[in-house]
C-alpha angles and dihedrals in degrees: 000000000000120000090244093054091047091051091046092054091045091053090050092051094047090052091052098246112167123253092254091050091049091052094045094047093047091048093054094045089051088049090053090051092048092048092059096026094230141084117288087238087071096045117100126221090249089056090049088054090051090052091050090051088052091053092052104038104030105023090034095212119183121258092255092052092048090050090054089052090050091051091047095056093041090055091046096053099035101041111019097035095029095222132151106263105183091108091046092050090050094049098043106036123169116276121244110250114219111232118205119184109240131211091238141008090253092056091046090056096044098043110092119222118265115264109258130213138272105289118024116271096018123100125221090257091050091051091053094045094047092047091048093054094045089052089049090054091051092048092048092059095025094230141084117289087237087071096045118099126222090249089057090049088054091052090050092052088049088053090052091052103040104029106024090037094214119180121256092255092052092048090050090054089052090049091051090048095056092041089054091046096052098035102040109018098036095028096223133151106262105183091108091046092050090050094049098044108036124170117276120244111250114223113213116214119216110262115253112235114218123216117248091250090053092051091049090050091053095047094047095044097091113086096203114079091220092055091047091051090050092050094047092049093048092049096041095048099035094240127175115240091249090052095047094051091054095055122120129192088245088064089071112091103197094180094057094029090234138133121214118215107198104182109034129155112313090019089284126140128214141178121237130194120247120212117231091242093050093046091051093047094047092046091052093048093048091048092051091047090052094047091045 
């Protein structure tokens, strides 16, 4: 046993970490050392971030497992090695664990968390959107974002608003993308950037209320029973399009008259009530689709 490992275990014991925690932390620190084939004392924070990315993207560890790894390296550098860890905490933050409401406590315990995305706290869609806007910024000036000034970023955002006529929500995604790039990836001070490219105010239009006949015309428009059932469920439960397209017949709990949404916004699940009329109509449409 190396002196560093002995001290690490000693620190864990002194701070009253459980036996399981000691073993898990030690296992991940050893994994970090094996990954780079050298002592963790010689591994930089950037390399720790690269190892975390490997755990998520290549090893595809669950959110809870990745969070244990994060805690293990934080403890190593902050306690055992006595280093300043603000930069480490910023670069390897805890991952958001998706919570899906289960039918029972047993299912809640046995159901593993949904696999999150590349960097902690950002979904797959967010990754793609952020990358798309950063690439757009680079193409606009035909050079790497590292060489683009904050004033030029401001001009690019102005171009998105006045020439590309993007919506406020799209512009805000672009703003978040460049803030993330300069603050996290490039590690720069971004107070000036945040002041020069603030978020746009989103104006909410008053919802248009359809007449009952119009709603009936929309819901009965699909010819296929399956499509009609999907449309009725989405309308009756107030689902997002992304939520409706992920539904399965097993998500309908007829006994409790509930609908389970597994992958809602923010990777969160929820349970919605089903009216007796909707449940009956959907059941009939699904039955006819199956028999047809």
